[in-house]
C-alpha positions in Angstrom: -0.2 -0.1 -0.1 1.2 3.8 -0.8 1.2 4.6 2.6 3.6 2.2 3.5 5.8 2.5 0.3 6.2 6.2 1.4 7.2 5.7 4.9 9.9 2.9 4.2 11.2 4.8 1.4 11.2 8.0 2.5 12.2 7.6 5.9 15.3 8.6 7.8 15.1 6.2 10.7 17.5 3.4 11.2 15.1 0.8 9.5 16.7 -1.9 10.7 16.8 -0.7 14.3 12.8 0.3 14.0 12.2 -3.3 13.1 14.4 -5.2 15.9 12.6 -2.5 18.9 9.4 -2.9 17.3 10.0 -6.9 17.6 11.6 -6.6 21.1 8.4 -4.3 22.0 6.0 -7.5 20.4 8.7 -9.9 22.3 8.9 -8.5 26.4 5.1 -8.2 26.0 4.3 -12.1 24.8 6.7 -12.8 27.9 4.7 -11.0 30.4 1.7 -12.9 29.5 3.8 -16.1 29.7 5.5 -15.3 32.8 1.9 -13.7 34.4 0.6 -17.1 33.7 3.4 -19.4 34.6 3.1 -16.7 38.2 -0.2 -18.6 38.7 0.0 -21.6 38.4 3.5 -21.3 40.2 3.7 -23.2 44.2 3.7 -20.0 46.4 7.0 -20.2 47.1 8.4 -21.5 44.5 10.4 -19.5 42.3 8.6 -16.8 42.6 11.8 -14.1 43.0 12.8 -15.7 39.9 9.7 -15.1 38.3 9.2 -11.3 39.9 12.8 -10.7 38.2 11.8 -12.1 34.8 8.8 -10.2 34.9 10.4 -7.1 35.8 13.4 -7.0 33.2 10.6 -8.3 30.6 8.8 -4.8 31.8 11.8 -2.8 31.4 12.8 -4.0 27.7 8.9 -3.4 26.8 9.4 0.1 28.1 12.6 0.8 26.2 11.7 -1.0 23.1 8.1 0.6 22.8 9.2 4.0 24.2 12.2 4.0 21.4 9.0 3.0 18.4 6.4 6.0 19.9 9.0 8.5 19.8 10.6 7.8 16.3 7.2 6.9 15.1 6.2 11.1 16.2 8.8 12.1 14.7 9.0 10.3 12.1 6.0 11.6 11.2 6.8 15.6 11.6 9.8 14.9 9.4 8.0 13.6 6.3 5.4 16.6 6.9 7.7 18.9 7.0 9.5 17.2 3.7 6.1 17.0 2.2 5.3 21.0 2.8 8.8 22.1 2.0 8.4 20.6 -1.5 4.8 21.6 -2.4 5.9 24.9 -1.1 9.2 24.8 -3.0 7.0 23.8 -6.7 4.3 26.7 -5.5 6.9 29.1 -5.8 8.7 27.6 -9.0 5.0 27.7 -10.8 3.9 29.8 -13.4 0.8 32.1 -12.4 -1.4 30.4 -15.4 -1.0 27.5 -13.6 -1.5 28.9 -10.1 -4.8 29.9 -11.2 -5.6 26.7 -12.3 -5.0 24.8 -9.8 -6.0 27.5 -7.3 -5.6 28.6 -3.2 -8.2 25.5 -1.9 -6.2 22.2 -2.7 -2.9 23.7 -1.8 -3.8 25.1 1.5 -5.7 21.9 2.1 -2.9 19.9 1.4 -0.8 22.1 3.8 -2.9 22.3 6.9 -5.6 19.3 6.8 -4.2 16.7 4.7 -0.6 17.2 6.5 -2.4 17.2 9.5 -4.3 14.1 8.6 -1.0 12.0 7.6 0.8 14.0 11.3 -1.9 12.2 13.4 -2.8 8.8 11.8 1.1 8.2 11.1 1.7 7.3 14.3 -1.4 4.8 14.7 0.0 3.3 11.4 2.8 2.4 13.2 1.3 1.2 16.5 -0.9 -0.9 14.8 2.0 -2.5 12.9 3.3 -2.8 16.0 0.4 -4.5 17.4 0.2 -6.5 14.3 3.5 -8.1 15.2 2.6 -8.6 18.5 -0.7 -10.5 18.3 1.7 -12.6 16.0 3.9 -13.4 18.7 0.8 -14.0 21.5 -0.9 -16.3 18.9 2.2 -18.5 18.7 2.1 -18.8 22.9 -1.8 -19.6 22.6 -1.3 -22.2 19.8 1.1 -23.6 22.0 -0.8 -23.7 24.8 -3.7 -24.8 22.8 -4.7 -25.7 19.2 -8.6 -25.0 20.2 -7.7 -21.7 21.7 -5.7 -20.5 18.7 -8.1 -21.6 16.5 -11.2 -19.7 18.0 -8.8 -16.6 18.7 -8.2 -17.0 15.4 -11.3 -17.1 13.6 -12.4 -14.3 15.4 -9.5 -12.4 14.5 -9.6 -12.7 11.1 -13.4 -12.4 10.9 -13.1 -9.0 12.9 -10.4 -8.2 10.5 -12.9 -8.8 7.9 -16.2 -7.4 9.0 -14.1 -3.8 10.0 -12.6 -4.0 5.9 -15.9 -4.0 4.6 -17.5 -1.5 6.8 -14.5 0.6 5.9 -15.1 0.2 2.3 -18.9 1.0 2.2 -17.7 4.4 4.7 -15.1 5.6 2.2 -18.2 7.0 -0.2 -19.3 9.0 2.8 -16.1 9.9 4.2 -15.5 11.9 0.7 -18.5 13.4 0.8 -18.0 14.8 4.4 -14.0 16.2 2.9 -16.1 17.7 0.2 -19.2 19.2 2.6 -16.1 20.7 5.4 -14.3 22.0 1.9 -17.3 24.0 1.2 -17.9 24.7 5.2 -14.2 26.4 5.7 -14.7 28.1 2.3 -18.2 29.9 3.4 -16.1 31.0 6.8 -13.0 32.3 5.0 -15.3 34.2 3.0 -17.3 35.5 6.0 -14.3 36.4 7.7 -12.8 38.3 4.3 -15.9 39.9 3.4 -16.7 40.7 7.4 -17.5 44.9 6.0 -19.5 44.1 3.1 -22.1 41.4 5.4 -21.5 44.0 8.4 -23.4 46.8 6.2 -26.2 44.6 4.4 -28.2 42.5 6.9 -30.0 40.5 4.1 -26.3 39.8 2.8 -25.4 38.6 6.0 -28.7 36.8 6.7 -28.4 34.8 3.5 -24.6 33.4 3.8 -25.7 32.3 7.2 -28.3 30.4 5.9 -25.9 28.6 3.5 -23.5 28.1 6.2 -25.9 26.1 8.2 -27.1 24.2 5.5 -24.0 23.0 4.9 -22.9 23.0 8.4 -25.8 20.8 8.6 -25.0 18.1 6.0 -21.9 18.1 7.1 -23.0 17.2 10.7 -25.4 14.4 9.3 -22.9 12.3 7.4 -20.2 12.9 10.5 -22.9 12.0 12.9 -23.7 8.8 10.3 -19.9 7.6 10.0 -18.8 7.7 13.8 -22.5 6.0 14.8 -21.4 2.9 12.1 -17.9 3.3 14.3 -19.8 3.0 17.6 -22.2 0.1 16.0 -18.9 -1.7 15.0 -16.9 -1.0 17.6 -19.8 -2.4 20.3 -20.4 -5.4 18.1 -16.8 -6.0 18.1 -16.6 -6.0 21.8 -19.5 -8.7 22.5 -17.8 -10.6 20.1 -14.7 -10.8 22.1 -16.9 -11.4 25.1 -18.7 -14.3 23.5 -15.5 -15.3 22.4 -14.0 -15.4 26.1 -17.1 -17.4 27.2 -16.8 -20.1 25.0 -13.4 -20.9 26.0 -14.0 -20.9 29.6 -17.6 -21.7 30.1 -18.2 -24.4 26.5 -15.2 -25.3 24.9 -13.7 -27.7 28.4 -16.8 -29.7 27.6 -15.5 -30.8 24.9 -12.0 -31.8 25.0 -10.5 -32.8 28.7 -6.6 -31.7 27.3 -8.2 -28.1 27.7 -9.1 -28.1 31.4 -5.6 -27.3 32.5 -4.6 -24.0 30.4 -8.1 -22.8 30.2 -7.1 -19.8 33.0 -4.1 -19.3 30.8 -5.4 -19.3 27.1 -8.0 -17.3 28.7 -5.5 -14.6 29.9 -3.7 -15.1 27.0 -7.1 -14.0 24.7 -7.3 -11.0 27.1 -4.0 -9.6 26.4 -5.1 -9.2 22.7 -8.1 -7.2 23.7 -5.2 -3.8 23.6 -3.7 -4.8 20.6 -6.4 -5.9 18.3 -8.1 -2.6 19.2 -5.8 -1.3 18.3 -5.1 -3.0 15.0 -8.9 -2.1 14.3 -8.1 1.7 15.0 -5.1 1.8 12.4 -6.9 0.3 9.4 -9.3 3.8 9.4 -6.1 5.3 9.6 -4.3 4.0 7.0 -7.2 4.2 5.0 -7.6 8.9 6.1 -3.4 8.4 6.0 -3.6 7.3 1.9 -6.3 9.2 1.0 -4.4 12.5 2.1 -1.2 11.3 0.6 -3.3 10.6 -2.8 -4.5 14.4 -2.6 -0.9 15.8 -1.7 0.5 13.4 -4.7 -1.9 14.3 -6.9 -1.0 18.2 -6.2 2.5 18.1 -6.3 1.8 15.9 -10.1 -0.1 19.1 -10.8 2.5 21.6 -9.3 5.6 19.6 -11.2 3.6 19.5 -14.5 3.4 23.5 -14.1 6.8 23.5 -13.8 8.3 21.3 -15.7 8.7 23.1 -18.8 10.3 26.0 -17.1 13.4 23.9 -15.3 16.3 23.6 -17.4 19.3 23.0 -14.9 21.8 23.0 -17.9 20.2 26.4 -19.3 22.5 29.4 -19.1 22.0 31.3 -16.7 20.5 35.5 -17.4 23.8 38.0 -15.7 22.1 40.4 -13.4 24.0 43.5 -14.3 22.0 47.2 -15.8 20.6 46.0 -19.1 20.2 48.7 -21.5 17.3 47.2 -23.2 14.2 45.3 -22.4 12.2 44.7 -25.6 8.4 42.9 -26.4 9.2 41.5 -29.7 5.4 41.0 -30.8 4.3 39.5 -27.8 0.7 37.5 -27.6 -1.9 36.0 -25.4 -5.3 35.1 -26.3 -8.2 34.4 -23.4 -10.9 31.3 -24.0 -14.3 31.0 -22.9 -16.1 27.7 -21.8 -16.5 26.8 -25.6 -12.8 26.9 -26.1 -13.4 30.4 -28.4 -11.2 33.2 -27.9 -12.8 35.9 -25.8 -10.0 38.1 -26.0 -7.0 38.5 -28.0 -3.4 40.4 -26.6 -1.0 42.0 -29.1 0.8 41.5 -31.4 2.9 44.0 -29.1 5.9 45.1 -29.9 7.8 47.8 -27.5 11.4 48.6 -26.6 12.2 50.1 -23.2 15.3 51.6 -22.0 17.6 51.8 -19.0 18.0 55.4 -17.8 13.9 56.3 -19.0 10.7 56.1 -17.8 8.2 54.8 -19.6 4.4 55.1 -18.9 1.7 52.5 -20.0 -2.1 53.8 -20.2 -5.4 52.6 -21.3 -8.8 52.0 -19.6 -10.3 48.7 -17.8 -10.5 45.7 -20.6 -7.8 46.5 -22.3 -5.1 44.2 -21.5 -2.5 46.3 -19.6 -3.2 43.9 -16.8 -2.2 40.7 -18.8 0.5 42.9 -20.7 2.2 44.0 -17.3 2.2 40.2 -15.9 4.0 39.1 -19.2 6.5 41.7 -19.0 7.5 40.7 -15.1 7.7 36.9 -16.0 4.8 35.6 -14.5 2.9 34.9 -17.8 4.5 33.1 -20.3 3.8 34.8 -24.0 1.5 32.4 -26.2 3.4 33.7 -29.1 6.7 36.5 -29.5 9.1 36.7 -26.8 10.9 39.0 -24.1 14.6 40.3 -25.1 17.2 41.6 -22.6 19.7 43.5 -24.8 18.2 42.2 -27.8 18.6 38.4 -26.8 15.5 36.8 -26.2 14.6 35.2 -22.9 14.2 31.6 -23.2 11.2 29.2 -21.1 14.1 28.0 -18.7 15.2 31.5 -18.4 12.4 33.0 -16.8 13.5 32.4 -13.2 16.7 34.4 -13.4 14.5 37.0 -16.0 11.9 37.6 -12.7 15.0 38.4 -10.6 16.2 41.0 -12.2 12.4 43.0 -12.1 11.3 44.5 -9.1 7.4 45.0 -8.8 4.9 46.1 -7.2 1.2 45.6 -8.1 -1.9 47.2 -7.5 -3.0 44.4 -5.4 0.1 43.7 -3.8 1.0 41.1 -0.9 3.0 43.3 1.9 5.6 41.0 4.0 6.4 41.9 7.4 10.0 40.9 6.8 12.6 41.8 4.3 12.7 38.1 2.7 15.9 37.4 0.5 17.3 41.1 2.0 18.6 40.5 5.3 22.4 41.4 4.5 21.2 44.7 4.0 22.4 47.0 7.0 20.1 49.0 9.4 21.2 52.1 8.2 20.1 51.4 4.4 16.9 50.4 5.2 15.7 53.4 7.3 17.3 55.7 5.3 14.6 54.6 2.1 12.0 54.8 5.2 12.9 58.4 5.3 12.8 58.6 1.8 9.1 57.1 1.6 8.5 59.6 4.4 7.6 56.3 6.9 10.2 56.9 9.0 7.7 58.0 12.1 5.1 55.1 11.0 7.8 52.2 11.1 11.1 51.5 11.4 13.5 48.4 10.5 14.5 46.7 13.6 15.2 42.9 14.4 15.1 41.8 11.1 11.6 42.8 10.6 9.2 46.1 10.0 8.1 47.4 13.5 4.7 47.1 11.8 2.6 46.6 8.4 -0.7 48.3 10.0 -0.6 51.3 8.0 -3.2 53.6 5.5 -3.5 51.9 2.2 -1.0 54.7 0.9 1.1 54.4 3.4 1.5 50.1 2.7 1.8 51.0 -1.0 4.7 53.1 0.1 6.5 50.1 2.1 5.7 48.1 -0.8 7.7 50.4 -2.9 10.8 51.1 -0.3 11.4 47.2 -0.5 10.8 47.0 -4.3 14.1 49.8 -3.8 15.9 47.7 -1.6 16.3 44.9 -4.3 18.3 47.0 -6.4 17.0 44.9 -9.8 17.6 46.5 -13.3 14.0 46.6 -14.5 11.6 47.9 -12.1 8.0 47.8 -12.7 5.0 49.5 -11.0 1.0 49.2 -11.5 -1.4 52.1 -10.7 1.8 52.6 -7.5 0.4 56.4 -7.2 -3.2 55.6 -7.0 -3.3 55.6 -3.3 -1.1 58.8 -2.5 -2.3 62.0 -1.2 -1.7 65.0 -3.8 1.4 66.0 -1.7 3.2 62.5 -2.1 1.9 61.3 -5.4 4.2 65.0 -6.8 6.7 63.5 -4.6 6.3 60.6 -6.9 6.6 61.8 -10.3 8.8 64.6 -9.7 11.6 63.2 -7.2 11.5 59.5 -6.8 11.4 58.7 -10.4 14.0 61.3 -11.8 16.0 59.9 -9.3 15.6 56.5 -10.7 15.9 57.6 -13.7 19.4 58.5 -12.9 20.7 55.6 -11.5 20.1 53.8 -15.3 17.3 51.6 -14.2 14.7 50.9 -16.7 11.3 52.0 -15.1 7.8 51.0 -16.1 4.8 52.0 -14.8 1.3 51.7 -15.3 -0.7 55.0 -14.5 -3.9 57.6 -15.3 -2.2 60.5 -13.9 -2.1 62.6 -17.6 -0.9 65.4 -15.4 2.4 64.5 -15.0 2.9 62.5 -18.4 5.8 65.0 -19.3 8.1 63.3 -16.5 8.1 59.9 -18.9 10.5 59.7 -21.8 8.2 57.6 -23.6 3.7 57.2 -23.4 2.1 54.1 -24.2 -1.2 53.8 -25.2 -3.0 50.5 -25.0 -7.0 49.8 -26.2 -8.6 46.6 -26.8 -5.4 43.9 -26.9 -3.2 47.1 -29.0 -0.6 48.8 -27.9 0.7 51.9 -29.7 3.4 54.5 -28.9 1.4 58.4 -28.2 5.3 60.0 -27.4 
């Protein structure tokens, strides 16, 4: 089975030592059972001290081995989750935007949280189930040594109980899948309520509507969960009842049919009682295996999707792009198309050709739906053009070089995300960082201390200034800004156009801004305008 193959192939634990300790633990338990039986039937003063010492030794051996198995399984579960999470996040950061939009955030969140937690909690249970299976084998051998009749009874019961459990598990797989789907819908609605809190507060009918939907989904999830738990509860009670019937047969019925059984009936019964715990643990591990296998399948499916998303852009032997002050960024007949649900082209961008030079500021304008955002994504390297290419200093950027290309572009998106730490810029001296904060007129609001900004709880305009400060600190040869000045007050907007942009130009950077501030068009060296996916130079 896949989950066990993953454990064996991906483990960093010494497998031989782990299996050995697992067997030692099982042998220790079996010896405890045998010594208890021996002590019960031994004469009061005949070898009791020796049996007590042997019993104590067995307990110590069991404790050491069991502790090792439990600790290693717990640690290995967390190590495995760490590797899976890091692997997924590494592929996420390498995937292009289109692939990420196709996969969606929900499956990634689910894999990193719910599925990872499922594997984390079930893996130790699976290991314990494997250990208890070994214990059952050893105790069964001991039971067979005492009485083949008792061994046969327990064996038949065990096989029937496990078969019944697996059959019930298969019956519940559909219900479990439906429950997971309903819980996913429920979590998505919770996210909507938290993200859209203001909108819901301002509209009572909207809030009532979404609450009714949450109640409906929650009710469906509750019914499914109750159905699953009730089934497991009935099975647990039935299994326990059957086991007690088994004990009754061993004590009251079987002795009437075989004389040899009378001598070991108590010992066999004690051995059978010792098997209750292992059988229960084994029964619990079966649904744990199912849950872990489902979670692993979902994570593997996500990994495969992310791998496919980055496969075309990974080439270890590709020539790397040097990070240097490039003189030109050229768009050569870039094209991109969007398709509707019927596969028909709903919007076509391009072909677009343009040149951006070092030491120049270029503005791109256009109305909503003109294609500015799509072009911006292609220029930043987040989306690969369907036709044409991007070139640096006249050399086309190959698909396998896009990661290097993106490293040379500093960006502030219109819908930017602001990190509280300067990831990748930890080497910068705090004095340099704080000087840029002063340049952004933020020194009275935020400082850089202990590897992080003291706060990001700022106004929309101030947060955007902080995002620009981070982009400036990256010191990339290309800087692209999407509607950056839209949230700025008139005073700082003027500072941006008349002081910051000229300073960036003087530093020899290629500066590209999407903007609608026609009042400041004179600041730009070039102005392009977009209409219906086409771009023309205005000056």
